[in-house]
C-alpha positions as CSV (number, residue, x, y, z in Angstrom):
1,X,-77.8,70.9,-140.7
2,X,-79.1,74.4,-140.1
3,X,-81.8,75.0,-137.6
4,X,-83.7,77.1,-140.2
5,X,-85.2,73.8,-141.4
6,X,-87.4,73.7,-138.4
7,X,-88.0,77.4,-137.9
8,X,-91.0,77.7,-140.2
9,X,-92.6,74.5,-138.8
10,X,-92.4,75.6,-135.2
11,X,-92.9,79.4,-135.7
12,X,-96.6,78.8,-136.6
13,X,-96.2,80.4,-140.0
14,X,-98.4,77.8,-141.7
15,X,-100.6,76.6,-138.9
16,X,-104.0,75.2,-139.5
17,X,-104.7,73.1,-136.4
18,X,-105.2,75.1,-133.2
19,X,-106.1,72.3,-130.9
20,X,-105.4,68.8,-132.2
21,X,-107.1,67.0,-129.2
22,X,-110.5,68.5,-130.3
23,X,-110.1,66.7,-133.7
24,X,-109.6,63.4,-132.0
25,X,-112.8,61.3,-132.7
26,X,-112.9,60.2,-129.0
27,X,-113.1,63.7,-127.6
28,X,-116.6,64.5,-126.3
29,X,-117.5,68.0,-127.6
30,X,-119.2,70.7,-125.5
31,X,-122.3,70.5,-127.7
32,X,-124.1,67.6,-129.4
33,X,-125.8,68.9,-132.5
34,X,-128.7,66.9,-133.9
35,X,-128.9,64.6,-130.9
36,X,-131.2,66.8,-128.8
37,X,-134.2,64.5,-129.1
38,X,-132.2,61.4,-128.2
39,X,-130.7,63.2,-125.2
40,X,-134.2,64.3,-124.1
41,X,-135.4,60.7,-124.2
42,X,-132.4,59.6,-122.2
43,X,-133.2,62.3,-119.6
44,X,-136.8,61.1,-119.3
45,X,-135.7,57.5,-118.8
46,X,-133.6,58.6,-115.8
47,X,-136.1,61.1,-114.5
48,X,-136.9,59.0,-111.4
49,X,-133.2,58.8,-110.4
50,X,-133.1,62.6,-110.1
51,X,-136.5,62.9,-108.4
52,X,-136.2,60.0,-106.0
53,X,-132.6,58.7,-105.9
54,X,-132.4,55.0,-105.3
55,X,-136.1,54.2,-105.3
56,X,-136.4,52.7,-108.8
57,X,-133.9,51.1,-111.2
58,X,-133.2,53.1,-114.4
59,X,-131.7,51.8,-117.5
60,X,-131.6,52.5,-121.3
61,X,-130.6,50.7,-124.5
62,X,-128.9,52.8,-127.2
63,X,-128.5,51.3,-130.6
64,X,-126.9,52.5,-133.9
65,X,-124.0,52.0,-136.2
66,X,-120.5,53.1,-135.4
67,X,-119.8,56.8,-135.3
68,X,-123.3,58.1,-134.8
69,X,-122.7,59.6,-131.3
70,X,-124.0,56.8,-129.0
71,X,-121.1,56.9,-126.6
72,X,-120.5,60.7,-126.8
73,X,-124.2,61.4,-126.2
74,X,-124.2,59.1,-123.1
75,X,-121.2,60.7,-121.6
76,X,-122.6,64.2,-122.5
77,X,-125.9,63.3,-120.8
78,X,-124.0,62.1,-117.7
79,X,-121.8,65.2,-117.4
80,X,-124.2,68.0,-118.4
81,X,-127.5,66.4,-117.3
82,X,-127.6,63.6,-114.8
83,X,-124.6,64.4,-112.6
84,X,-125.4,68.1,-112.6
85,X,-129.1,67.8,-111.7
86,X,-128.7,65.1,-109.2
87,X,-126.2,67.2,-107.3
88,X,-128.2,70.4,-107.6
89,X,-131.6,68.9,-106.7
90,X,-130.7,66.2,-104.3
91,X,-127.1,66.9,-103.2
92,X,-126.1,63.5,-104.3
93,X,-123.1,62.3,-106.4
94,X,-123.1,59.9,-109.2
95,X,-120.0,58.4,-110.7
96,X,-119.5,57.2,-114.3
97,X,-118.3,53.6,-114.9
98,X,-117.6,53.3,-118.7
99,X,-116.8,49.7,-119.6
100,X,-115.6,48.6,-123.0
101,X,-117.1,45.1,-123.6
102,X,-114.8,44.4,-126.5
103,X,-112.0,44.3,-123.9
104,X,-114.2,43.0,-121.0
105,X,-116.6,40.5,-122.6
106,X,-117.6,38.4,-119.5
107,X,-119.7,39.3,-116.5
108,X,-116.7,38.7,-114.1
109,X,-114.4,41.0,-116.1
110,X,-117.0,43.7,-116.4
111,X,-117.6,43.8,-112.7
112,X,-113.9,43.5,-111.9
113,X,-113.2,46.5,-114.2
114,X,-115.8,48.5,-112.2
115,X,-114.2,47.4,-108.9
116,X,-110.5,48.0,-109.9
117,X,-110.7,51.0,-112.3
118,X,-113.6,53.0,-111.0
119,X,-113.8,52.2,-107.3
120,X,-110.2,51.3,-106.7
121,X,-111.2,48.2,-104.8
122,X,-108.4,45.5,-104.9
123,X,-109.4,42.0,-105.9
124,X,-108.9,39.2,-103.4
125,X,-106.6,36.3,-104.3
126,X,-109.5,33.9,-104.7
127,X,-112.0,34.5,-107.4
128,X,-115.3,36.2,-106.6
129,X,-118.7,35.3,-107.9
130,X,-120.6,38.0,-109.8
131,X,-123.0,38.3,-106.9
132,X,-120.1,38.9,-104.5
133,X,-118.6,41.5,-106.8
134,X,-121.9,43.3,-107.1
135,X,-122.3,43.2,-103.3
136,X,-118.9,44.9,-102.9
137,X,-119.8,47.6,-105.5
138,X,-123.2,48.3,-103.8
139,X,-121.7,48.4,-100.3
140,X,-118.9,50.8,-101.4
141,X,-121.5,53.1,-103.0
142,X,-123.8,52.8,-99.9
143,X,-121.0,53.7,-97.5
144,X,-120.2,56.9,-99.5
145,X,-123.9,57.6,-100.3
146,X,-123.1,57.7,-104.0
147,X,-124.7,56.4,-107.2
148,X,-123.3,54.9,-110.4
149,X,-124.1,55.2,-114.1
150,X,-122.7,52.0,-115.6
151,X,-122.2,52.4,-119.3
152,X,-121.7,49.0,-121.1
153,X,-120.3,50.0,-124.4
154,X,-120.4,47.5,-127.3
155,X,-122.5,45.3,-125.1
156,X,-123.4,43.1,-128.1
157,X,-119.9,41.6,-128.0
158,X,-120.3,40.4,-124.4
159,X,-123.8,39.2,-125.2
160,X,-122.6,37.0,-128.1
161,X,-120.1,35.4,-125.7
162,X,-122.3,34.9,-122.6
163,X,-125.9,35.1,-123.9
164,X,-129.1,35.8,-122.1
165,X,-127.7,35.3,-118.5
166,X,-125.7,38.5,-119.0
167,X,-128.7,40.7,-119.8
168,X,-130.7,39.1,-117.0
169,X,-128.1,39.7,-114.5
170,X,-128.2,43.5,-115.0
171,X,-131.9,44.1,-115.7
172,X,-132.9,41.9,-112.7
173,X,-130.1,42.7,-110.2
174,X,-132.5,44.2,-107.8
175,X,-135.1,41.4,-107.8
176,X,-135.2,39.7,-104.4
177,X,-132.2,41.8,-103.3
178,X,-131.5,43.2,-99.8
179,X,-129.9,46.4,-101.1
180,X,-131.3,49.5,-99.3
181,X,-131.1,51.7,-102.3
182,X,-130.8,51.0,-106.1
183,X,-127.3,52.5,-106.5
184,X,-126.3,51.2,-109.9
185,X,-128.1,52.3,-113.1
186,X,-127.2,51.1,-116.6
187,X,-126.9,52.2,-120.2
188,X,-126.4,49.4,-122.7
189,X,-124.8,50.5,-126.0
190,X,-125.2,48.1,-129.0
191,X,-124.9,48.2,-132.7
192,X,-128.2,46.4,-133.3
193,X,-131.2,46.3,-130.9
194,X,-132.2,43.0,-132.4
195,X,-129.2,41.4,-130.7
196,X,-130.6,42.5,-127.3
197,X,-134.0,41.0,-128.1
198,X,-132.5,37.8,-129.4
199,X,-130.9,37.1,-126.0
200,X,-134.0,37.6,-124.0
201,X,-136.7,34.9,-123.9
202,X,-139.0,36.5,-121.3
203,X,-141.7,38.5,-123.2
204,X,-142.3,40.9,-120.4
205,X,-138.6,41.7,-120.2
206,X,-138.6,42.3,-124.0
207,X,-141.4,44.8,-123.8
208,X,-139.7,46.6,-121.0
209,X,-136.5,46.7,-123.1
210,X,-138.3,48.1,-126.1
211,X,-139.9,50.9,-124.0
212,X,-136.4,52.0,-122.9
213,X,-134.8,51.8,-126.4
214,X,-133.3,54.8,-128.2
215,X,-132.1,54.4,-131.8
216,X,-129.5,56.7,-133.3
217,X,-129.9,57.2,-137.0
218,X,-126.8,57.8,-139.2
219,X,-126.1,61.5,-139.8
220,X,-127.2,63.3,-143.0
221,X,-124.8,65.5,-145.0
222,X,-126.4,68.7,-143.5
223,X,-126.1,67.3,-140.0
224,X,-122.5,66.4,-140.6
225,X,-121.8,69.9,-141.8
226,X,-123.1,71.4,-138.5
227,X,-121.0,68.9,-136.5
228,X,-117.9,69.7,-138.6
229,X,-118.5,73.4,-138.3
230,X,-118.7,73.1,-134.5
231,X,-115.4,71.2,-134.4
232,X,-113.6,73.4,-136.9
233,X,-114.5,76.6,-134.8
234,X,-112.9,74.9,-131.8
235,X,-110.0,73.1,-133.3
236,X,-108.8,75.1,-136.4
237,X,-107.6,78.7,-137.0
238,X,-110.5,80.8,-138.2
239,X,-109.0,81.6,-141.6
240,X,-107.7,78.0,-142.3
241,X,-111.0,76.6,-143.8
242,X,-114.2,77.7,-145.5
243,X,-117.7,76.2,-145.8
244,X,-117.0,74.5,-149.1
245,X,-114.3,72.3,-147.5
246,X,-116.8,71.3,-144.7
247,X,-119.6,70.6,-147.3
248,X,-117.2,68.5,-149.4
249,X,-116.5,66.2,-146.5
250,X,-120.2,66.2,-145.4
251,X,-121.4,65.2,-148.9
252,X,-118.9,62.4,-149.2
253,X,-120.1,60.8,-145.9
254,X,-123.7,61.9,-145.4
255,X,-126.1,59.0,-145.2
256,X,-128.6,60.8,-147.6
257,X,-125.9,61.2,-150.3
258,X,-123.7,58.0,-149.9
259,X,-125.8,55.4,-148.0
260,X,-123.7,52.4,-149.3
261,X,-120.4,53.6,-147.8
262,X,-119.6,51.4,-144.7
263,X,-118.9,54.6,-142.7
264,X,-121.9,56.5,-144.2
265,X,-123.4,58.9,-141.7
266,X,-120.5,58.6,-139.3
267,X,-119.4,61.8,-137.5
268,X,-116.3,59.9,-136.3
269,X,-115.2,59.4,-139.9
270,X,-116.1,62.9,-141.0
271,X,-114.0,64.4,-138.1
272,X,-111.1,62.1,-139.0
273,X,-111.3,63.4,-142.6
274,X,-111.2,67.0,-141.4
275,X,-108.1,66.2,-139.3
276,X,-106.2,64.5,-142.1
277,X,-107.1,67.3,-144.6
278,X,-105.9,69.9,-142.1
279,X,-102.7,68.0,-141.4
280,X,-102.0,67.6,-145.2
281,X,-102.3,71.4,-145.6
282,X,-99.8,72.0,-142.8
283,X,-97.4,69.5,-144.0
284,X,-97.3,71.2,-147.4
285,X,-96.6,74.6,-145.9
286,X,-100.1,76.1,-146.5
287,X,-102.3,77.9,-144.0
288,X,-105.6,77.0,-145.6
289,X,-107.4,73.7,-146.3
290,X,-108.3,73.1,-149.9
291,X,-110.7,70.6,-151.6
292,X,-107.5,68.8,-152.8
293,X,-106.5,68.3,-149.1
294,X,-110.0,66.7,-148.5
295,X,-109.4,64.3,-151.4
296,X,-106.0,63.4,-150.0
297,X,-107.6,62.8,-146.7
298,X,-110.1,60.5,-148.4
299,X,-107.3,58.6,-149.9
300,X,-105.5,58.2,-146.5
301,X,-108.6,57.0,-144.7
302,X,-109.8,54.8,-147.5
303,X,-106.2,53.6,-147.8
304,X,-105.4,55.0,-151.2
305,X,-107.9,53.2,-153.4
306,X,-111.1,53.0,-151.4
307,X,-110.6,49.3,-150.4
308,X,-109.8,49.2,-146.7
309,X,-112.7,51.4,-145.8
310,X,-115.0,48.7,-147.1
311,X,-114.0,46.4,-144.3
312,X,-113.6,49.0,-141.5
313,X,-116.8,47.6,-139.8
314,X,-115.4,44.1,-140.1
315,X,-112.2,45.1,-138.4
316,X,-114.2,46.8,-135.6
317,X,-116.2,43.6,-135.1
318,X,-113.0,41.5,-134.5
319,X,-112.4,40.6,-130.9
320,X,-109.2,41.6,-129.2
321,X,-107.3,38.3,-129.9
322,X,-108.3,38.4,-133.5
323,X,-106.9,41.9,-133.8
324,X,-103.7,40.9,-132.0
325,X,-103.4,37.9,-134.4
326,X,-104.0,40.1,-137.4
327,X,-101.4,42.6,-136.0
328,X,-98.9,39.7,-135.8
329,X,-99.5,38.8,-139.4
330,X,-99.1,42.5,-140.5
331,X,-95.8,42.7,-138.6
332,X,-94.4,39.8,-140.5
333,X,-95.7,40.9,-143.9
334,X,-93.1,43.8,-143.6
335,X,-90.4,41.1,-144.0
336,X,-92.3,38.8,-146.3
337,X,-94.9,40.6,-148.4
338,X,-96.0,37.5,-150.3
339,X,-97.4,35.8,-147.3
340,X,-96.5,34.1,-144.0
341,X,-96.9,30.5,-142.8
342,X,-99.6,30.1,-140.1
343,X,-97.0,28.6,-137.7
344,X,-94.8,31.6,-137.9
345,X,-97.8,33.9,-137.3
346,X,-98.7,31.9,-134.2
347,X,-95.2,32.4,-132.8
348,X,-95.4,36.1,-133.4
349,X,-98.9,36.2,-131.9
350,X,-97.6,34.7,-128.7
351,X,-94.9,37.4,-128.5
352,X,-97.4,40.1,-129.2
353,X,-99.7,38.8,-126.4
354,X,-96.8,38.8,-124.0
355,X,-96.1,42.5,-124.8
356,X,-99.9,43.2,-124.5
357,X,-100.1,41.4,-121.2
358,X,-102.7,38.9,-122.2
359,X,-102.8,35.1,-122.3
360,X,-102.6,33.8,-125.9
361,X,-105.3,31.5,-127.2
362,X,-104.5,27.8,-128.1
363,X,-103.6,26.6,-131.6
364,X,-107.1,25.4,-132.5
365,X,-108.6,28.8,-131.6
366,X,-105.9,30.6,-133.5
367,X,-106.7,28.5,-136.6
368,X,-110.4,29.3,-136.2
369,X,-109.6,33.0,-136.0
370,X,-107.8,32.8,-139.3
371,X,-110.8,30.9,-140.8
372,X,-113.2,33.6,-139.5
373,X,-111.1,36.5,-140.9
374,X,-110.8,34.7,-144.2
375,X,-114.7,34.4,-144.4
376,X,-115.0,38.1,-143.6
377,X,-112.6,39.0,-146.5
378,X,-109.8,40.3,-144.3
379,X,-107.1,37.8,-145.1
380,X,-106.3,35.3,-147.9
381,X,-105.1,31.8,-147.4
382,X,-103.4,29.4,-149.8
383,X,-101.6,26.1,-149.2
384,X,-98.0,26.4,-150.4
385,X,-94.4,25.5,-149.8
386,X,-92.7,27.1,-146.9
387,X,-89.4,28.8,-147.5
388,X,-86.3,26.8,-146.2
389,X,-88.6,23.8,-145.6
390,X,-89.7,20.6,-147.5
391,X,-93.2,20.8,-146.1
392,X,-96.3,22.7,-147.1
393,X,-98.5,24.9,-144.9
394,X,-101.2,27.5,-145.0
395,X,-99.7,30.8,-146.2
396,X,-101.6,33.8,-145.0
397,X,-101.7,37.3,-146.6
398,X,-104.0,40.3,-146.6
399,X,-106.1,41.8,-149.4
400,X,-105.4,45.4,-148.5
401,X,-102.3,47.6,-148.1
402,X,-100.6,46.1,-145.0
403,X,-99.2,49.4,-143.6
404,X,-102.6,51.1,-143.8
405,X,-104.4,48.1,-142.3
406,X,-101.8,47.9,-139.5
407,X,-102.4,51.6,-138.6
408,X,-106.2,50.9,-138.5
409,X,-105.7,47.8,-136.3
410,X,-103.5,49.8,-133.8
411,X,-106.1,52.6,-133.7
412,X,-108.8,50.1,-132.7
413,X,-106.6,48.5,-130.1
414,X,-105.8,51.9,-128.6
415,X,-109.5,52.7,-128.3
416,X,-109.9,49.4,-126.5
417,X,-107.4,50.4,-123.9
418,X,-104.2,48.8,-125.1
419,X,-100.8,50.6,-124.9
420,X,-100.1,50.6,-128.6
421,X,-96.8,52.4,-128.1
422,X,-95.4,49.0,-126.9
423,X,-97.2,47.1,-129.7
424,X,-96.1,49.4,-132.5
């Protein structure tokens, strides 16, 4: 085979993407268009930390649907606002501890993640109580005269598992404490603020929570255009796109134009569409993105028919083990597209858990996971005859293209910290 086959690809003759990383939805951009007011509110809520470090406890609750900039804005505020000004005005350092509550949904696992990943403190052989874990965190920060911004992302997942005691632990961790300084400050990130209120019975605490709440609305089409224009300038070659391409994507996803779309108003989804459109142009040997490329990208992300996109939020709401179970089913559907017996799925699930390094759930919980996913419209279940067997069993299949769903499941697991290279 002649090497000329690869010459055009690697010579940059038809290049559209200049920096692929900047089109990754998890990349925090150097600017946050249309989140200036929310960032100002966040800065005001942490004002006392900059003026008088350690004297008062600062926290905020950020709510909004997926893809509206909650996490990016919080990290942007930390990097460009809080850390910078605390250093300049007080000469103090503050570290960021970003914990994904999908993966760490108990108080012990949240605090253990802070200790292990952020502070590099090894865990003792015996289990520690949350109070002991918090003491170690505070002592380590005290010793180095540092502060911490603890970002509890998707906190609603942990709340649904542990309830009111979890919120109380964090908002009241300085009550009756002997800590010299209030070193740890918290941002709770949730989909729905009502979930936070539901798990607080104390009226005074609820009022305090409301006063420190910032809601992020979905983006409109004009706002998405500005966001896409920013990303395109950074990530694409100048002549590879025009405004009409950006407007086409923005109009498809803008909350003011298409409010019933599950990903309506999502910058994450808009940026993904721009990336797939750019990649399609490159793969077809063109150096400019067209409206047809945008339509192809829509087909890829809505999984060639607009179906999978309807349950994208449902997939995001699955816990880790439900996703690993679903991945097990999707692996097996490659070999048997008509459906897989639940017993065989459970065997595959145990193997997937071993590769992922997690303890598999018991049979009754696995069965409940399937029931839950069936109720959400993710899987179908019928009772039928098992191949090469005289018995009958629950046969599980999916309602959407398996390969496309499998890619989406792996994307979600990757965002939650799993090594999908091993799982794929």
